[in-house]
C-alpha positions in Angstrom: 0.0 0.0 0.0 1.4 3.4 -1.0 0.3 6.5 1.0 1.0 10.0 -0.2 3.3 12.1 2.0 1.5 14.3 4.4 1.8 18.0 4.5 3.6 18.1 7.9 6.7 16.5 6.3 6.9 19.5 4.0 6.6 21.8 7.0 9.8 20.2 8.4 11.9 21.6 5.6 10.1 25.0 5.6 9.9 25.6 9.4 12.3 23.3 11.2 15.3 23.1 8.9 16.1 26.9 9.1 16.0 26.6 13.0 18.3 23.6 12.9 20.7 25.4 10.6 20.7 28.4 12.9 21.5 26.3 15.9 24.4 24.4 14.3 25.6 27.7 13.0 26.5 28.6 16.6 29.1 25.8 16.7 32.8 26.2 16.0 33.7 25.7 12.3 35.0 22.1 12.7 31.8 20.8 14.4 29.7 22.8 12.0 31.3 21.1 9.1 30.8 17.5 10.5 27.2 18.1 11.7 26.2 19.9 8.4 27.6 16.9 6.4 25.8 14.4 8.6 22.5 16.3 8.3 22.9 16.5 4.5 23.4 20.3 4.3 26.8 19.9 2.6 29.1 17.4 1.0 32.4 16.3 2.4 34.1 19.4 0.9 31.6 21.7 2.4 29.6 22.4 -0.8 25.9 22.9 -0.2 23.6 19.9 -0.9 19.9 19.1 -0.4 19.1 18.0 3.1 18.4 14.3 3.6 16.5 12.4 6.2 12.9 11.3 6.7 11.9 14.1 9.1 9.5 11.8 11.0 10.2 13.0 14.5 10.1 16.7 13.8 6.9 16.3 11.9 5.4 14.5 14.9 6.5 17.4 17.1 4.8 19.9 14.9 1.7 17.9 14.9 1.9 17.7 18.7 1.8 21.5 18.9 -1.2 21.5 16.6 -2.9 18.9 18.8 -2.6 21.4 21.6 -4.5 23.9 19.5 -1.5 25.9 18.4 0.0 26.7 15.0 2.8 24.4 13.8 5.3 27.3 14.2 4.8 27.1 18.0 6.3 23.6 17.9 9.4 24.4 15.9 11.8 24.5 18.9 10.4 21.1 20.0 10.8 19.7 16.5 14.4 21.0 16.2 15.3 19.6 19.6 14.0 16.1 19.0 15.6 15.9 15.5 19.0 17.1 16.8 18.8 14.6 19.6 18.0 11.9 17.2 20.9 12.7 15.0 23.2 12.8 18.0 22.3 9.2 18.5 22.8 8.3 14.8 26.3 9.8 14.7 27.3 7.7 17.7 25.4 4.7 16.6 27.2 4.6 13.2 30.5 4.5 15.1 29.5 1.7 17.5 28.1 -0.4 14.7 30.9 0.5 12.3 28.3 1.4 9.6 30.1 2.9 6.7 27.0 4.2 4.8 23.9 6.2 5.8 21.4 7.7 3.5 23.3 6.3 0.5 26.6 8.1 1.3 29.6 7.5 3.6 28.9 8.1 7.3 30.5 11.0 9.1 33.1 9.0 11.0 34.3 7.5 7.7 34.8 10.9 6.2 36.0 12.9 9.2 37.3 10.3 11.6 35.9 8.7 14.7 36.9 11.4 17.2 35.4 14.2 15.0 32.1 12.3 14.7 31.9 11.7 18.4 32.4 15.4 19.2 29.8 16.3 16.5 27.3 14.0 18.1 27.9 15.7 21.5 27.5 19.1 19.9 24.2 18.2 18.4 22.9 17.1 21.8 23.9 20.5 23.3 22.2 22.3 20.4 19.0 20.2 21.2 19.1 21.7 24.7 19.7 25.2 23.3 16.6 24.9 21.1 14.4 24.4 24.2 16.4 26.8 26.5 15.9 29.6 24.0 12.1 29.2 24.3 10.8 31.4 27.1 7.4 29.7 27.4 6.6 28.1 30.7 6.5 24.7 29.0 10.1 25.0 28.0 11.5 23.6 31.2 9.1 20.7 31.3 9.9 19.9 27.6 13.6 19.9 28.4 13.2 17.5 31.3 11.1 15.2 29.0 13.8 15.2 26.3 16.5 14.5 28.9 14.5 11.5 30.3 13.9 10.0 26.9 17.5 10.5 25.7 18.5 8.7 28.9 16.3 5.8 27.9 17.7 5.9 24.4 21.3 5.6 25.7 20.3 2.7 28.0 18.7 1.0 25.0 21.8 1.4 22.9 23.9 0.0 25.7 21.7 -3.1 25.9 21.9 -3.5 22.1 25.7 -3.5 22.3 25.6 -6.0 25.2 23.3 -8.3 23.3 25.9 -8.8 20.6 28.1 -10.5 23.1 25.4 -12.7 24.6 23.9 -16.0 23.4 21.0 -16.0 25.9 19.0 -12.8 25.0 15.3 -13.3 25.6 12.6 -11.9 23.4 11.2 -9.9 26.3 14.7 -8.3 26.8 14.9 -7.5 23.1 11.5 -5.9 23.1 12.4 -3.8 26.2 15.6 -2.7 24.4 13.5 -1.6 21.4 11.2 0.4 23.7 14.1 2.3 25.1 16.3 2.7 22.0 13.6 3.7 19.5 10.1 4.1 21.0 11.2 6.5 23.9 12.3 9.2 21.5 9.4 8.7 19.2 7.1 9.0 22.2 9.0 12.2 23.1 8.5 13.7 19.7 4.7 13.0 19.9 4.4 14.8 23.2 7.1 17.5 23.1 5.3 20.1 21.0 2.2 19.8 23.2 4.3 20.0 26.4 6.1 23.1 25.1 2.6 24.7 24.4 1.4 23.9 28.0 -1.2 21.3 27.0 -3.2 19.4 29.6 -1.6 16.2 31.0 -4.3 14.0 29.5 -3.4 15.1 26.0 0.3 14.9 26.4 0.0 11.4 28.1 -2.2 10.2 25.3 0.1 11.5 22.6 3.0 9.8 24.5 1.2 6.4 24.4 0.5 6.9 20.7 4.2 7.6 20.1 5.3 4.6 22.2 3.3 2.2 20.1 4.2 4.0 16.9 7.9 3.7 17.8 7.6 0.0 18.5 5.9 -0.6 15.1 8.5 1.7 13.4 11.4 -0.3 14.9 9.9 -3.7 14.1 9.6 -2.6 10.5 13.2 -1.3 10.6 14.3 -4.7 12.0 12.7 -6.4 9.0 14.5 -4.0 6.6 17.8 -4.7 8.4 17.5 -8.3 7.1 15.2 -8.3 4.1 15.4 -4.7 2.9 16.6 -3.9 -0.6 20.0 -2.1 -0.6 18.9 0.3 -3.3 16.2 1.5 -1.0 17.8 1.2 2.4 21.3 2.4 1.5 22.7 -0.5 3.5 24.1 -3.9 2.4 21.9 -7.0 2.1 21.3 -8.5 5.5 23.1 -5.7 7.3 21.9 -6.7 10.8 23.0 -10.3 10.1 26.5 -9.1 9.0 26.8 -7.0 12.2 25.9 -9.9 14.5 22.9 -8.0 15.8 20.3 -9.4 18.2 17.3 -7.6 16.6 13.8 -8.8 17.2 13.5 -11.2 14.2 16.8 -12.8 15.1 16.0 -13.3 18.8 12.6 -14.6 17.9 14.1 -17.3 15.7 16.8 -18.2 18.3 14.0 -18.6 20.9 11.4 -20.3 18.6 12.3 -23.9 19.4 11.7 -24.7 15.7 14.0 -26.9 13.6 14.7 -23.8 11.4 15.5 -21.8 14.5 17.9 -24.4 15.8 19.6 -24.5 12.4 19.8 -20.7 12.5 21.3 -20.8 16.0 24.1 -23.2 14.8 24.8 -21.0 11.8 24.7 -17.7 13.8 26.9 -19.0 16.6 29.8 -19.4 14.3 32.7 -16.8 14.3 31.0 -14.3 12.1 28.4 -15.1 9.4 30.1 -15.8 6.1 28.9 -13.9 3.1 27.9 -17.2 1.5 25.5 -18.0 4.4 23.5 -14.7 4.4 20.8 -16.0 2.1 20.6 -19.3 4.1 20.3 -17.3 7.3 17.5 -15.2 5.9 15.6 -18.3 4.6 15.9 -20.0 8.1 14.5 -16.9 9.8 11.5 -17.0 7.5 11.0 -20.8 8.1 11.2 -20.2 11.8 8.2 -17.8 11.4 10.1 -14.8 12.6 9.4 -12.5 9.6 5.7 -13.1 9.9 5.7 -12.8 13.7 7.5 -9.5 13.6 5.1 -8.2 10.9 2.1 -9.2 13.1 3.7 -7.4 16.1 4.3 -4.3 14.0 0.6 -4.3 12.9 -0.5 -4.8 16.5 1.4 -1.9 17.8 0.2 0.3 14.9 -3.4 -0.7 15.8 -2.8 0.3 19.4 -1.3 3.6 18.3 -4.4 4.4 16.3 -6.6 3.4 19.2 -4.8 5.9 21.4 -5.4 8.6 18.9 -9.1 7.8 18.6 -9.5 8.2 22.3 -8.1 11.8 22.2 -10.1 14.9 21.4 -8.2 16.3 18.5 -9.0 18.6 15.6 -10.0 16.5 12.6 -7.2 17.6 10.4 -4.6 16.9 13.1 -6.0 13.4 13.7 -6.0 12.7 10.0 -2.4 13.9 9.6 -1.2 11.8 12.6 -3.0 8.7 11.2 -1.5 9.3 7.7 2.0 9.8 9.1 1.7 6.7 11.3 0.7 4.6 8.3 3.4 6.1 6.1 6.3 5.4 8.5 5.2 1.9 9.3 4.5 0.9 5.7 7.9 2.2 4.4 10.4 0.2 2.3 13.5 2.1 3.5 
């Protein structure tokens, strides 16, 4: 099913990108260069390029402000903050996973070096705080606290993800909890942050948070599928990238814990010292035979249904509800 992009994604480039450019423009020239490259504002030589990235989280933050009865412009600081925090995590994540490509071009650490990319990630997190600190509305302090709490969860989730690579006994519950921290927490933050900044009632912000949690879980489960079965031309990553990296993503852990013949065969294959290139297709086939691909898709669908139920329970303007539904369906039905 193909869903047309919703207007709030266009608002990200019109409203949020200028604010993000202004914020990273406060950095020293070296960190400006690395962050601008990572965000797609320039190439490796500093020449301007078209920005890249899906813009999902800032779009949700703008819609969050609209859910509170405000114009999207009132959610720009929240949108910039959550997108900068997200990119802080991506810069560091690429280093930890040794990913050499993102968005169809070399990652920042490959171009500028590991140390420079680490510092650039730190700088983006500081700028995320600056975005909220510069907003003098009463909701600014509450929004900053919420961002801190969810980034703390993101970091904990990333730490668990790294630990899982060294363990052979990761349970499915542990893996799903890691997903809730690493991905769903910041997605939930994006869905609530604009409303928090605008001083919305607790019932609204809590409902938006729950919507974002389920949306984040569905989003990551789809991403886990793409990490194994995604097409490189669309994802910008090699075939079976999560298998190559030795990840314990949800489909992989599901197969390992499935007790099926295919799951046992996959365990024997995956327990070897690195997965040989020639075994990638065999590993993918065994995951499917273990029922892992279908199970993860059902879980993604279940979380999306719960997300939409949370929206239906909120009193939202009709156009805001429609845009949130469309965006949710768009990001959970994507191919990259």
